VEXMAR-738855 format. One record per residue (C-alpha): residue in three letters; x, y, z. Coordinates in steps of 0.1 Angstrom, whole numbers, plus 5000, padded with zeros to 4 digits. Layout:
N
ALAXYZ/...
END
This chain:
99
UNK736977859494/UNK736277459512/UNK737677239482/UNK736376959505/UNK732977029503/UNK731876769473/UNK733776509493/UNK731076249491/UNK730476259455/UNK734576259446/UNK734875929469/UNK731475789448/UNK733175899410/UNK736575729424/UNK734775409439/UNK732875379404/UNK735675419384/UNK737075129405/UNK734574879404/UNK734474989366/UNK737974909362/UNK737674579377/UNK734574449361/UNK736574569330/UNK739574339336/UNK737073999347/UNK735374029314/UNK738474069293/UNK739973759316/UNK736773549309/UNK736873659277/UNK739873519269/UNK739073209288/UNK735773119272/UNK736773249239/UNK739673029238/UNK737272749248/UNK735272759217/UNK737772779195/UNK738972479204/UNK736172269206/UNK735771979179/UNK733071989153/UNK731071749175/UNK731271929203/UNK729872249188/UNK726772039172/UNK723372149191/UNK723472329224/UNK727072309224/UNK727472629203/UNK725272829230/UNK727772679256/UNK730672789236/UNK729573119223/UNK727073259248/UNK729673309279/UNK732573439258/UNK729773709243/UNK728673799280/UNK731973809287/UNK732174059263/UNK729374279277/UNK730974219310/UNK733774419299/UNK732174679277/UNK729974769311/UNK733374829331/UNK734375079301/UNK731175259306/UNK730675239340/UNK734675369342/UNK733575669320/UNK730575739343/UNK732975759372/UNK735075999356/UNK732176199345/UNK730976259383/UNK734376369386/UNK734376629359/UNK731076759371/UNK732876839406/UNK735576999397/UNK733377219372/UNK731277299400/UNK734677369426/UNK735977569394/UNK732777789389/UNK732577869430/UNK735877979427/UNK735578199397/UNK732578339412/UNK734278439443/UNK737278559423/UNK734578819408/UNK733078879437/UNK736079029455/UNK737179199430/UNK734179439426/
END
């Protein structure tokens, strides 16, 4: 059984998870940065467009972190699919050799 048959899919899954981890880390860091900035704004700064300039970037950073989590999950899903394909081929080979 050639275990390197799906090397491109394995690499794709790994890179998806790696990019997802980076996106998650950046999103969390930005969420803390913008959230802290929004918390420490004065009442005068929060009037009018100040609310948008304070809370919208923090919300977008949280969405970025959530996107990173989904990207990590997608990469792991690719890896699980490849493992299933490899194990199924190995089981099939054992069944054929037994008969």
